[in-house]
DRENDOKOL-950693 format. One record per residue: y, x, z of N, C-alpha, C in turn. Coordinates in steps of 0.2 Angstrom, whole numbers, padded with zeros to 4 digits, always signed. Example, Ala and Ser with C-alpha at 12.3 -4.5 7.8 and 13.67 -1.06 7.14 Angstrom:
<rs>
-0028+0066+0039-0022+0062+0039-0016+0066+0039/-0011+0064+0035-0005+0068+0036+0000+0064+0039/
</rs>
This chain:
<rs>
+0013+0234-0340+0004+0230-0340+0002+0229-0333/+0002+0237-0329-0001+0236-0323+0004+0229-0320/+0011+0229-0321+0016+0226-0319+0012+0216-0317/+0013+0217-0326+0008+0210-0327+0002+0205-0323/-0002+0213-0323-0010+0212-0319-0006+0210-0312/+0000+0214-0309-0001+0212-0300+0002+0205-0298/+0005+0202-0304+0009+0198-0304+0004+0194-0306/-0003+0193-0307-0006+0189-0311-0012+0188-0302/-0013+0193-0302-0013+0195-0294-0013+0189-0290/-0007+0192-0286-0003+0188-0285-0001+0180-0285/-0002+0178-0290-0001+0173-0292-0007+0168-0289/-0013+0174-0291-0022+0170-0290-0022+0170-0283/-0017+0175-0279-0019+0174-0270-0016+0170-0267/-0011+0168-0270-0007+0162-0270-0009+0154-0269/-0013+0154-0276-0014+0147-0278-0021+0148-0274/-0026+0152-0271-0032+0152-0266-0028+0151-0263/-0024+0153-0258-0020+0151-0253-0018+0144-0250/-0016+0141-0256-0013+0135-0257-0021+0131-0257/-0025+0132-0261-0031+0130-0265-0035+0128-0255/-0035+0137-0250-0037+0134-0244-0035+0129-0240/-0027+0133-0240-0022+0127-0236-0024+0121-0237/-0026+0117-0242-0025+0110-0243-0032+0111-0244/-0038+0113-0241-0044+0112-0238-0042+0111-0233/-0038+0114-0228-0041+0115-0222-0038+0110-0219/-0032+0109-0223-0027+0104-0220-0032+0097-0221/-0036+0097-0228-0041+0089-0229-0045+0088-0223/-0048+0096-0221-0055+0094-0217-0050+0093-0211/-0046+0095-0209-0042+0097-0201-0041+0087-0201/-0037+0084-0204-0035+0077-0206-0041+0073-0205/-0045+0076-0209-0052+0070-0209-0055+0072-0201/-0056+0077-0200-0059+0076-0193-0055+0073-0187/-0049+0073-0187-0043+0071-0182-0045+0063-0181/-0046+0060-0186-0048+0054-0188-0054+0052-0189/-0056+0058-0187-0066+0056-0188-0070+0052-0182/-0072+0046-0182-0075+0044-0176-0080+0046-0174/-0080+0045-0164-0084+0050-0161-0087+0044-0156/-0092+0046-0154-0096+0037-0150-0098+0042-0143/-0094+0037-0139-0097+0041-0135-0100+0037-0128/-0104+0040-0122-0108+0035-0120-0102+0034-0114/-0105+0033-0108-0103+0029-0103-0101+0033-0099/-0104+0038-0097-0102+0044-0094-0095+0048-0096/-0093+0048-0103-0090+0052-0106-0083+0047-0108/-0085+0041-0106-0079+0036-0108-0073+0036-0103/-0074+0038-0096-0070+0039-0091-0071+0047-0090/-0062+0047-0091-0057+0053-0092-0053+0055-0086/-0053+0059-0082-0046+0062-0077-0042+0067-0077/-0036+0063-0079-0030+0070-0079-0027+0070-0071/-0029+0078-0070-0024+0080-0066-0018+0079-0066/-0014+0078-0060-0006+0079-0057-0006+0086-0060/+0002+0090-0063+0000+0094-0067-0003+0099-0071/-0009+0094-0073-0014+0099-0077-0010+0096-0085/-0010+0106-0086-0008+0106-0094-0014+0103-0101/-0011+0103-0106-0012+0100-0113-0021+0106-0113/-0019+0113-0114-0021+0117-0116-0029+0115-0110/-0027+0114-0104-0034+0114-0098-0037+0107-0102/-0032+0103-0101-0038+0096-0104-0041+0097-0110/-0037+0101-0117-0040+0100-0120-0049+0106-0119/-0049+0110-0114-0053+0114-0114-0061+0110-0111/-0057+0104-0106-0062+0102-0101-0065+0096-0106/-0060+0094-0113-0061+0089-0117-0068+0092-0123/-0069+0099-0121-0072+0102-0127-0080+0104-0123/-0078+0104-0118-0084+0106-0111-0089+0103-0113/-0086+0091-0113-0089+0087-0111-0089+0085-0118/-0091+0089-0122-0091+0088-0128-0090+0081-0134/-0086+0080-0131-0079+0077-0133-0075+0078-0140/-0074+0084-0140-0068+0087-0145-0071+0094-0147/-0073+0095-0153-0075+0102-0156-0070+0107-0157/-0064+0105-0159-0061+0108-0161-0052+0109-0155/-0055+0111-0148-0051+0110-0145-0041+0114-0145/-0041+0118-0147-0035+0123-0155-0034+0119-0155/-0037+0116-0162-0033+0111-0167-0030+0106-0164/-0033+0102-0161-0032+0093-0156-0025+0098-0153/-0025+0104-0150-0019+0104-0144-0013+0106-0149/-0014+0110-0155-0009+0111-0159-0006+0105-0163/-0010+0099-0166-0009+0092-0169-0004+0091-0162/-0007+0090-0156-0002+0085-0152+0005+0090-0150/+0005+0097-0151+0012+0099-0151+0016+0097-0159/+0014+0098-0162+0015+0095-0170+0021+0088-0168/+0015+0085-0167+0019+0077-0167+0023+0074-0163/+0022+0079-0157+0028+0083-0153+0030+0075-0148/+0025+0069-0146+0028+0063-0145+0025+0062-0136/+0028+0067-0134+0025+0070-0128+0023+0071-0123/+0024+0071-0118+0015+0077-0113+0010+0069-0114/+0006+0072-0110+0001+0068-0109+0000+0065-0100/-0001+0061-0099+0001+0058-0092-0008+0060-0087/-0005+0059-0081-0010+0060-0074-0014+0056-0075/-0019+0056-0072-0021+0048-0069-0030+0047-0071/-0031+0041-0073-0038+0040-0075-0037+0038-0080/-0043+0039-0087-0042+0033-0093-0049+0033-0094/-0049+0027-0098-0055+0024-0101-0057+0024-0108/-0059+0027-0112-0060+0026-0116-0064+0023-0120/-0063+0021-0127-0069+0015-0128-0074+0018-0131/-0077+0013-0134-0085+0017-0136-0083+0021-0140/-0081+0019-0146-0078+0023-0153-0071+0028-0154/-0071+0033-0153-0064+0036-0153-0063+0041-0157/-0057+0044-0161-0057+0049-0163-0052+0055-0159/-0054+0059-0162-0047+0066-0158-0040+0062-0159/-0038+0059-0162-0030+0055-0164-0032+0050-0158/-0034+0047-0157-0035+0041-0153-0036+0043-0146/-0038+0048-0145-0039+0050-0139-0034+0052-0136/-0029+0057-0140-0023+0060-0139-0017+0054-0135/-0020+0048-0142-0015+0042-0138-0016+0039-0134/-0021+0037-0130-0025+0038-0124-0020+0041-0119/-0019+0046-0120-0019+0052-0114-0011+0052-0115/-0007+0049-0120+0001+0049-0119+0004+0043-0118/-0002+0039-0118+0001+0033-0116-0003+0029-0108/+0002+0023-0106+0003+0021-0100-0003+0016-0095/-0010+0020-0101-0014+0012-0103-0019+0018-0095/-0016+0020-0089-0019+0023-0085-0025+0017-0078/-0028+0019-0079-0035+0017-0075-0031+0015-0066/-0028+0005-0068-0024+0006-0059-0028+0002-0056/-0030+0004-0049-0032+0002-0042-0028-0001-0038/-0029-0005-0035-0026-0010-0028-0028-0010-0023/-0024-0010-0017-0026-0009-0011-0021-0016-0007/-0024-0018-0004-0020-0025+0002-0019-0023+0009/-0013-0022+0012-0012-0023+0017-0011-0030+0019/-0013-0036+0024-0012-0041+0026-0006-0041+0032/-0002-0046+0032+0004-0048+0037-0001-0047+0043/+0000-0045+0050-0001-0043+0057-0009-0038+0059/-0010-0034+0051-0013-0028+0052-0009-0024+0058/-0012-0019+0060-0009-0013+0065-0012-0008+0059/-0007-0003+0063-0009+0004+0060-0014+0006+0059/-0019+0007+0068-0025+0010+0065-0028+0005+0061/-0028+0002+0059-0032-0003+0055-0031-0002+0047/-0025-0003+0047-0020+0002+0040-0025+0009+0038/-0027+0013+0042-0027+0020+0043-0036+0018+0041/-0041+0013+0042-0047+0012+0043-0049+0011+0036/-0045+0007+0033-0045+0003+0027-0042+0008+0020/-0037+0012+0021-0036+0019+0019-0043+0023+0017/-0046+0024+0023-0051+0029+0024-0056+0027+0021/-0059+0021+0021-0066+0020+0015-0065+0016+0010/-0058+0020+0006-0056+0020-0001-0057+0026-0004/-0065+0026-0008-0067+0032-0014-0063+0034-0017/-0057+0030-0018-0053+0033-0027-0047+0037-0020/-0044+0037-0015-0038+0037-0014-0040+0048-0011/-0036+0050-0012-0035+0057-0009-0036+0058-0004/-0040+0058+0004-0039+0058+0010-0034+0064+0014/-0028+0062+0014-0025+0067+0019-0022+0067+0025/-0024+0060+0029-0023+0060+0035-0027+0058+0040/-0035+0059+0038-0040+0057+0041-0040+0063+0047/-0045+0061+0054-0043+0066+0058-0037+0071+0060/-0029+0068+0060-0026+0072+0059-0022+0065+0068/-0016+0068+0069-0015+0066+0076-0008+0063+0073/-0004+0058+0074+0000+0052+0075+0007+0058+0073/+0010+0065+0076+0015+0069+0076+0011+0073+0068/+0005+0074+0067+0003+0078+0062+0006+0071+0056/+0002+0068+0057+0004+0063+0051+0012+0060+0051/+0017+0060+0054+0022+0059+0053+0024+0064+0049/+0023+0070+0051+0025+0075+0049+0024+0073+0039/+0019+0073+0038+0016+0072+0031+0020+0065+0027/+0021+0059+0033+0023+0054+0030+0031+0055+0030/+0034+0059+0035+0043+0059+0034+0046+0053+0037/+0038+0051+0043+0042+0047+0048+0046+0048+0051/+0052+0048+0056+0056+0049+0059+0056+0044+0063/+0052+0039+0066+0051+0033+0071+0048+0037+0076/+0045+0036+0082+0044+0039+0088+0035+0036+0087/+0035+0030+0084+0028+0025+0086+0025+0025+0079/+0019+0023+0076+0020+0022+0071+0020+0013+0068/+0017+0009+0074+0017+0002+0075+0023-0003+0070/+0021-0005+0066+0027-0009+0063+0032-0005+0057/+0029-0002+0056+0033+0004+0053+0031+0002+0045/+0029-0002+0042+0024-0004+0037+0023-0008+0032/+0026-0008+0026+0025-0014+0025+0020-0019+0022/+0016-0025+0023+0011-0026+0021+0013-0029+0015/+0008-0028+0010+0006-0031+0004+0003-0025-0001/+0000-0029-0007-0003-0024-0010+0001-0018-0016/-0002-0014-0014-0001-0008-0017-0005-0006-0023/-0003-0002-0028-0007-0001-0034-0005+0008-0035/-0011+0009-0038-0011+0016-0037-0014+0021-0042/-0016+0026-0041-0021+0027-0051-0026+0034-0045/-0030+0035-0049-0034+0039-0046-0030+0048-0045/-0030+0051-0040-0028+0057-0039-0020+0056-0032/-0017+0047-0033-0014+0047-0026-0019+0047-0020/-0013+0048-0016-0017+0051-0008-0015+0045-0001/-0019+0044+0002-0018+0038+0008-0012+0041+0009/-0007+0045+0008+0000+0046+0013+0005+0046+0005/+0001+0044+0000+0006+0041-0006+0006+0033-0004/+0001+0029-0004+0003+0023-0002+0007+0021+0007/+0004+0024+0010+0009+0025+0016+0016+0026+0015/+0019+0032+0012+0024+0032+0010+0028+0027+0006/+0025+0025+0002+0028+0017-0001+0030+0013+0003/+0025+0011+0009+0024+0007+0012+0031+0006+0017/+0032+0013+0019+0036+0013+0025+0043+0014+0020/+0042+0014+0015+0053+0013+0012+0053+0006+0011/+0047+0003+0009+0048-0006+0009+0049-0007+0014/+0049-0006+0022+0049-0008+0027+0056-0007+0029/+0057-0001+0027+0063+0000+0028+0071-0004+0026/+0069-0004+0018+0073-0008+0011+0072-0016+0013/+0066-0016+0017+0067-0025+0019+0072-0025+0026/+0070-0023+0030+0073-0026+0033+0083-0020+0034/+0084-0017+0030+0090-0015+0028+0094-0021+0025/+0089-0025+0021+0094-0031+0016+0092-0036+0021/+0088-0038+0030+0087-0044+0031+0091-0043+0038/+0094-0036+0040+0095-0035+0045+0104-0039+0044/+0107-0039+0041+0116-0039+0040+0115-0046+0040/+0111-0048+0036+0112-0058+0036+0108-0061+0043/+0110-0060+0045+0105-0062+0054+0111-0068+0059/+0104-0070+0062+0111-0075+0062+0113-0072+0068/+0120-0075+0072+0125-0073+0076+0122-0074+0083/+0123-0069+0088+0122-0071+0096+0112-0071+0097/+0109-0063+0094+0103-0065+0095+0101-0060+0101/+0097-0058+0104+0094-0054+0109+0092-0046+0105/+0095-0046+0102+0091-0039+0100+0097-0035+0100/+0095-0028+0102+0100-0023+0101+0102-0020+0096/+0095-0019+0091+0093-0016+0084+0093-0019+0082/+0090-0016+0074+0085-0020+0069+0076-0017+0072/+0078-0011+0078+0071-0010+0079+0068-0017+0081/+0071-0017+0088+0070-0024+0093+0067-0031+0088/+0072-0032+0081+0070-0038+0080+0064-0036+0074/+0061-0029+0072+0052-0028+0070+0048-0030+0077/+0050-0028+0081+0044-0031+0090+0042-0038+0088/+0050-0041+0091+0051-0049+0089+0047-0053+0084/+0047-0047+0077+0044-0051+0071+0037-0050+0069/+0036-0045+0075+0026-0046+0073+0023-0047+0079/+0027-0051+0086+0025-0054+0088+0026-0062+0087/+0030-0064+0082+0030-0068+0078+0025-0069+0073/+0022-0064+0068+0017-0064+0065+0008-0066+0068/+0008-0061+0073+0003-0063+0076+0001-0070+0078/+0006-0073+0081+0006-0080+0084+0006-0086+0080/+0009-0083+0073+0008-0089+0067+0003-0094+0063/+0003-0099+0065-0006-0098+0059-0002-0103+0054/+0004-0107+0057+0006-0112+0047+0012-0108+0048/+0015-0106+0043+0019-0103+0039+0024-0107+0041/+0026-0115+0040+0031-0118+0041+0031-0118+0051/+0028-0115+0055+0031-0115+0062+0032-0109+0064/+0033-0102+0060+0038-0096+0060+0043-0096+0066/+0050-0100+0063+0055-0100+0066+0057-0105+0073/+0050-0109+0072+0050-0112+0080+0047-0108+0082/+0042-0104+0080+0039-0100+0086+0044-0095+0088/+0048-0090+0085+0053-0086+0086+0058-0089+0091/+0060-0098+0089+0066-0099+0096+0063-0102+0100/+0057-0101+0103+0054-0102+0108+0054-0094+0112/+0053-0089+0110+0051-0085+0109+0059-0079+0113/+0066-0082+0109+0072-0079+0108+0076-0085+0115/+0073-0089+0117+0075-0093+0121+0074-0091+0129/+0069-0088+0129+0063-0086+0136+0067-0080+0137/+0070-0074+0130+0073-0069+0133+0081-0069+0134/+0083-0078+0132+0090-0079+0134+0089-0080+0142/+0086-0084+0144+0084-0087+0152+0081-0081+0155/+0078-0076+0154+0076-0072+0156+0068-0074+0161/+0065-0075+0157+0056-0077+0157+0053-0073+0153/+0048-0071+0155+0042-0069+0155+0040-0069+0144/+0038-0067+0142+0037-0068+0136+0029-0071+0135/+0027-0068+0140+0018-0071+0140+0014-0073+0134/+0013-0069+0129+0010-0069+0123+0005-0065+0122/+0000-0073+0121-0009-0068+0121-0007-0060+0117/-0006-0060+0109-0006-0057+0104-0006-0048+0107/+0002-0049+0112+0004-0039+0116-0003-0040+0121/-0006-0044+0123-0009-0042+0128-0014-0039+0124/-0017-0043+0117-0023-0041+0113-0021-0033+0111/-0016-0033+0111-0014-0025+0109-0016-0020+0114/-0014-0022+0118-0014-0018+0126-0021-0015+0128/-0027-0019+0125-0034-0019+0128-0035-0016+0120/-0033-0015+0115-0036-0011+0110-0040-0012+0109/-0046-0008+0105-0055-0009+0107-0056-0012+0112/-0057-0011+0116-0059-0015+0123-0059-0023+0121/-0053-0025+0117-0054-0031+0117-0060-0034+0112/-0065-0040+0113-0068-0044+0114-0067-0048+0111/-0064-0052+0107-0066-0059+0105-0061-0064+0109/-0061-0062+0117-0058-0066+0122-0055-0063+0126/-0047-0068+0128-0043-0065+0134-0046-0068+0141/-0049-0064+0144-0050-0065+0154-0042-0064+0156/-0046-0069+0162-0038-0069+0168-0041-0063+0169/-0043-0058+0170-0042-0053+0174-0039-0047+0168/-0038-0049+0160-0035-0045+0157-0027-0048+0155/-0025-0052+0160-0019-0054+0159-0014-0050+0165/-0016-0045+0171-0014-0042+0174-0014-0037+0173/-0017-0034+0167-0019-0027+0167-0010-0024+0167/-0011-0017+0169-0004-0013+0167-0005-0007+0163/-0001-0010+0157+0003-0011+0153+0010-0013+0152/+0014-0007+0147+0020-0012+0145+0020-0016+0140/+0013-0016+0135+0013-0022+0132+0011-0027+0135/+0010-0027+0140+0005-0034+0144+0012-0037+0148/+0017-0042+0142+0021-0047+0144+0020-0054+0149/+0014-0051+0152+0013-0056+0157+0014-0054+0162/+0017-0049+0161+0018-0044+0169+0026-0041+0168/+0027-0040+0162+0034-0037+0162+0040-0042+0157/+0043-0041+0159+0051-0044+0157+0052-0043+0150/+0057-0045+0146+0058-0043+0138+0052-0041+0135/+0055-0038+0129+0051-0037+0123+0045-0031+0126/+0039-0029+0121+0036-0021+0122+0040-0018+0121/+0038-0011+0121+0042-0005+0117+0042-0006+0110/+0036-0006+0108+0035-0006+0102+0031-0011+0099/+0033-0014+0091+0031-0020+0089+0023-0017+0090/+0020-0023+0090+0010-0023+0089+0007-0025+0082/+0010-0025+0077+0007-0027+0071+0013-0024+0063/+0013-0028+0059+0016-0026+0054+0017-0032+0051/+0022-0034+0055+0025-0041+0051+0027-0041+0043/+0026-0046+0043+0027-0047+0031+0034-0049+0033/+0039-0052+0026+0044-0052+0027+0045-0059+0030/+0042-0064+0030+0043-0069+0032+0045-0070+0041/+0039-0065+0043+0041-0068+0049+0048-0061+0052/+0050-0056+0050+0054-0055+0051+0061-0059+0049/+0062-0062+0045+0066-0068+0043+0065-0072+0049/+0061-0074+0050+0061-0081+0056+0064-0077+0062/+0061-0069+0063+0065-0066+0068+0074-0066+0068/+0077-0067+0062+0083-0064+0062+0085-0072+0061/+0082-0079+0060+0084-0085+0061+0082-0088+0065/+0079-0091+0071+0077-0092+0073+0077-0099+0073/+0073-0104+0074+0073-0111+0075+0077-0113+0079/+0082-0118+0081+0086-0120+0084+0082-0126+0091/+0083-0127+0095+0078-0133+0099+0078-0130+0105/+0075-0133+0110+0074-0132+0115+0069-0132+0118/+0064-0131+0115+0057-0127+0117+0054-0121+0121/+0051-0120+0125+0051-0115+0128+0042-0112+0129/+0042-0118+0126+0032-0119+0128+0028-0118+0120/+0023-0116+0119+0019-0119+0115+0011-0117+0115/+0008-0122+0115+0000-0120+0114-0003-0122+0105/-0009-0118+0106-0012-0121+0098-0016-0126+0100/-0016-0129+0094-0020-0136+0094-0026-0134+0091/-0027-0131+0090-0035-0128+0086-0035-0129+0078/-0033-0131+0074-0030-0131+0067-0025-0129+0064/-0024-0123+0067-0018-0118+0065-0012-0119+0068/-0009-0125+0069-0002-0129+0071-0004-0128+0079/+0003-0128+0083+0005-0128+0091+0008-0135+0089/+0008-0134+0097+0012-0141+0101+0017-0138+0105/+0024-0137+0103+0030-0136+0108+0030-0141+0112/+0032-0137+0118+0035-0141+0122+0042-0141+0126/+0045-0143+0130+0051-0142+0134+0049-0139+0141/+0048-0143+0143+0045-0142+0151+0037-0138+0152/+0038-0137+0159+0031-0132+0160+0026-0138+0161/+0030-0146+0165+0025-0149+0166+0022-0152+0160/+0026-0152+0154+0025-0156+0146+0018-0151+0143/+0019-0142+0145+0016-0138+0143+0007-0139+0146/+0008-0140+0151+0002-0141+0156-0002-0146+0152/+0002-0152+0151-0002-0158+0151-0005-0156+0143/-0001-0151+0139-0005-0150+0130-0011-0146+0133/-0008-0139+0135-0015-0136+0137-0022-0141+0138/-0020-0144+0142-0026-0148+0145-0029-0154+0140/-0024-0154+0135-0028-0160+0132-0029-0155+0123/-0027-0149+0123-0029-0144+0118-0033-0141+0118/-0034-0135+0125-0036-0129+0125-0041-0132+0129/-0040-0133+0138-0045-0133+0143-0053-0136+0142/-0050-0142+0137-0057-0145+0136-0065-0139+0134/-0061-0132+0132-0062-0127+0125-0068-0122+0131/-0062-0122+0134-0063-0112+0138-0060-0116+0144/-0062-0115+0151-0058-0116+0156-0053-0109+0157/-0054-0105+0156-0050-0096+0158-0046-0094+0154/-0044-0104+0148-0038-0101+0142-0031-0099+0145/-0027-0095+0143-0022-0093+0146-0018-0098+0139/-0012-0100+0138-0009-0100+0132-0003-0095+0130/+0000-0097+0123+0005-0090+0122+0009-0095+0121/+0016-0095+0122+0017-0092+0129+0014-0096+0135/
</rs>
């Protein structure tokens, strides 16, 4: 008789447990699917790099988005669909604990972008990065030696090393992340184009070609003239003529350049002043794009040794100095008396 009572009691406990478990399961399932109304402040949620599921669940609870963070975390581990992603997410106005988890496990991370245009220099790149409110700033107020250590750059001068392009990023990425990608893309671009270069070019290395490409980039107004401009500079190098290109002087002037090149500027003592020095400047003067690099490696054939801007983005090319002087008079001296064409 006592055994029978114990069996009945055990069965009763088991039934009660099953009922309770079933009730809990029903409640949990209903809660996981329950709609949550989120205001604008709660719709943006950032998961940091390396942040654990537990930390995220507790932050969601602190923001009154999740009521049962432990249950939500258990469900995430139970379905085992992979971990949550780092980045910034935007929830809908109405979400559920399940849909919130699905969003955090998806690739629906908010993407931002930053664009470096062809011809920009390193100082300007840093300024663009520093004004971006989403990127984590790690390079501000650091010397180039400190920056190159962070970036993993092997070259001694930053100019020309970073590929101008549009780069996407997520919140939590840093200015260094962007520049590292830009640096690797320039290295890859040079590595792919350098072996296919024309024969008999006046470059001892791909770096010298990069220097030429930066000058071509700064001189070009029309894309169709890039190879013609490169051809002029290559022929001048072969003839041991000074390049006499204004952008190198502008680079030498730096922040002192006010938009005009004066006669006195052409005599400044700088290794970048190609009106005084023969050959290429010591480093690139800007970040050239792929087309400018290609032009430097495949200059157009011809006899022109001079060119002058027409004022509409195009240039007048000349074979002799007499022709060039006439072109300067025709297109430029009417505008200002101290103009010096390039080259």
